[in-house]
N, C-alpha and C positions, 0 to 999 in steps of 0.2 A: 968580396966576391971575386971569383976568377974573371979576368978581363974578357975572355972569350965568352964565358957564360953571361956576363953582363951585356955584351954586345948582342948576343943571341936573344936575350930578354927584350932588348929594345926593338930589335927587328920584329919579333913576334907581336909586341904591343902595337907597333905601327901597322903591321899587316892586319891585325884585328881591328884597326880603326880606333884604338884607344888612346891616341897621342894627345887629343885635346888641342890640336894646333888650329891656327886661324882659318884654314880652309875647310874645317869641319863645321860648315854652316848648317843650321837647321833649315830645311826647305821653307822658303819664304812664301807667305801668303800675300796677295795683293793688298797694298795699303788702302784703307778706307778713304775715299775722296768725297768731300762735301760737294755734291754736284750743284747745289744751289749757288754756293760761292764760286765754283768752277764756271758755271754758266755766266755769272756776272763778269768774271775775269775775261772770259772768252769774248763776251759782247764788247767789252772795252777794247780788247785787242783787234776785234773785227772792224772797228771804226778808225783804226790807225794805219799808218804806212810804216812798215818795218823792213829793214834790209838785214839779211843774215847771210854772211859769207862762211862757207863750211866745206867739209868733205864727207867721208862716209858715215861717221858717227852722227854728223848733222842730219843725214838722211834718216837715221834711226829716230832721232829726236823729233823730226817733223812728222814721221809716221805716227808717233805717239800723240802729237798735237792734233793731227787729223782725226785719230780715233776718239779722242776726248771731245772734239767739236761735234762729231757724229752722235756720240752718246748724249751730249748736252743739247742737241738740236740747234746748234748755232752755225749759221752760214759763214764760215771763216774762209776767206780766199787765201789759198796757199799756192803761189805761182813761181815757177823757176824762170829766171831771166838770164840773159847773156850780157846785157848792157844796161838798158833802162827799162822800167816798167812800161807796158803798152798804153797806159792811160794815167789819169790823175786820181783814180778811185783808190779806196783803202785796200790793203792787202799785206800779207806776209810774203815778201819777195825774197827769194833765196837764189844764190849762185854758188857753184862749186869753184872756189877761188884757188888759183895757184896749183902747185904740185905737192903731193905728199913727200916728206923728207926734205923739203925745201921751204922752210918757214918764211924766208925773205920774199919768195914769190907770192905767198899768200898775202902778206902785208901790202905788197905792191899792187896786186890786182884789187884788193879790197879798197885801197885808197883811190884807185882809178874809177871804181864804181861810183864813188861819191863826188869825185872831182871831174866829172864829165862836162863837156860844154853845155849839155842840156840842163845841168843842175837839177837832177830829179829830186823831188821833195820827199823827205822821210822824217818821221817823228823820232824813231830810234834806229840805230845801226849797231851791228856787232859782228865780230868775226871769231871763228873757233879754229884753233890749231888742232892737229890730230896727235894721237899718242906716238905715232911713228916719226913725228917731227923732232922728237927729243929722245935719243937713245943710241944704242950702238950703231944702228943703221943710218944715223944722221950725223953730219959734221957740226951741227949746232950744239951750243952749250947753254945752260940755263941763263947765265948772266948776259951773254951776247944776244940770245933770243929775246930776253926781256928788254934790252936796250933798243933792239930793232922795233919791237912793238911799241915802246914808249915814244920813239921818234915818229912813228906812224900816227899815234894818237895826237901828238902835238901838232903835226901838220894838218890833220883833219880838223882839229879845233880852230886852226887859223883860217882854213878855207871854207869850212862848213860849221860856223858857230850856231847855226839853226838846228843842228842835229844832235840829239842826246846819244852819247855812246854808252853801251852796256858792255862790261868786261866779262869774259868767260875763262874759267880755269881749264887747264889742260886735262883731257880725259885720261883714264888710267887703264892698265891691263890687269886681268885676274892672274893669280898664280896658277901653275899647271895643276890640274886635278889628279888625284890618285895617290897610291901608297908611297911612291917614291918621294913626293913632296912632303907627305906627313913624316916620313922617316928623316928627311933632311931637316925639317923644322925641329924635330925632337932632338937631333944631334947638334942643333945650333948652326946649321949650315945654310947658306943662301941657295935660293932656287933661281932658275933662269930669268925670271921677270923682275927680281929684286933690284938689280942695279939700275935698270932703266926707269922703274917706278920711283926710285929714290930721286933721280934727276927731275922727274915730273913733279914730285912732291916739293922739291926745292923751288922750281919755277913757280908753282902755285902759291907757295908761301910768300915769295917776293911779290907776286902779283897782288895778293890780298893786302899785303902791307902797303904797297905803293898806291893803290886806289881804294883804300879802306873806306873812304867816305863817299864812294860813288857807286852807282848801280852795278851789280855783279850777279851773274848766274854762276854759282859755284858747282859746276857739273861734277868735279872730282869728289866733292863731299857727298853729293847726291848718289853717285855711283858706289861709294864706299859705305853707305848707310842703309841697312836693311829696314823694311817697313816698320819693325818694332823699335827702331831707334838704335839698334846695335851697330857699332862701327867695326868694319872689317879692316884689320891692320896686320902688319908684320913688323918685326924689329930690325932696324938697320943702323949699325954704329951706335947702338944704345938708344935710339929714338924710334918712336912709333910712326910708321909710314902707312898712308892710306893705299888701298888697292881696290880694284873693281870687284864687287861681290860676284861670286860664281852664279848666284841665283839670277843675276841680270844678264847673263851672256851665255851663248852656246858655243862660241869660238874663242873666248878669252879676251876679246877686245870690243866687238860690236854688241849692241844691245838687243836682247830678245824682246818678246812682246811685253813681259813683265817689266823689264828695264826701260823700255820705251815709254810705257805709261807712267812709271814712277818718275822718270826724269822730266817728261813733258809736263806733268802736273806742276812741278816747281818752276819750270821754264815759263809757263803761262802766268803763274803767280807773280814772278819777278817782273815780267814785262808789264803786266797790268798795274802793279804797284808803282812802277817807274812812270807810267803814263799818268797815273793819278797825281803823282807828286810834281812832275815837271813836263807836262805836255808841251809840245812845240808847235807843230803845224795844226794840231787839233785843239778843240775847245774843251776844257775839262768839264764844264757844265754839261755840254752835249754828251760827252762820254759817260758821265755819271748817270744822267737821266736815261740813257739807252740801256744801262745795266739794271735799272730798277724794274 
């Protein structure tokens, strides 16, 4: 075929939406959630003290948890703190740690929240990096960022052996929607989000390998998995890379209502399972009885 005619055929196919590329997602329906099991998990979480350091996607996640708790009729205390919780009662205490594009600052502030003179009691503690912490807009690299986080984990374990840490993978971005992206995919070209998402995938791979036997909320896997189990990926250097499903976002990075609920369901499950296996400040028997 004439090269010009071949290219024209490709363009027409892309414009018609016939490329079959990864951003051609079937509109997602909300995943069915077993609300009986969800209620039990939320009741266990509601009797624990949890620290969550985060930024914007963390707010999306907490919004989803709040909605699930309302739907399940569970009184879950979700409270923002600047330093220490105001009392010794249970709660999901969260703080916006550090600055975006500066992952070192997030590690530093998270560590300070646990190593305060007041020694606030927590059953679980976790921090979440943001997608902007690793990419063209950040000076961080996957290996240096992981080393910084690992050093933070080790220091916290020395100073706060009473607290169970839960690891979180780095959230992802969605590819740009539209015909231009479909055409680039068809031609084997990268789109704007590919390079940065590849860095995030590499960080997440190393994080999973390093703490494979420890509690982990794999946010990146949740973000890239549709309710029917389909994984949303693209190819980079011959390897499949995860990306945020467009069904879960309105702006390419933050979670919409569907994404919030989808991610929050797994978040609650992971925390409840961790509390069942290795409670610290709380009594497992009390937690289990409360959920029944």
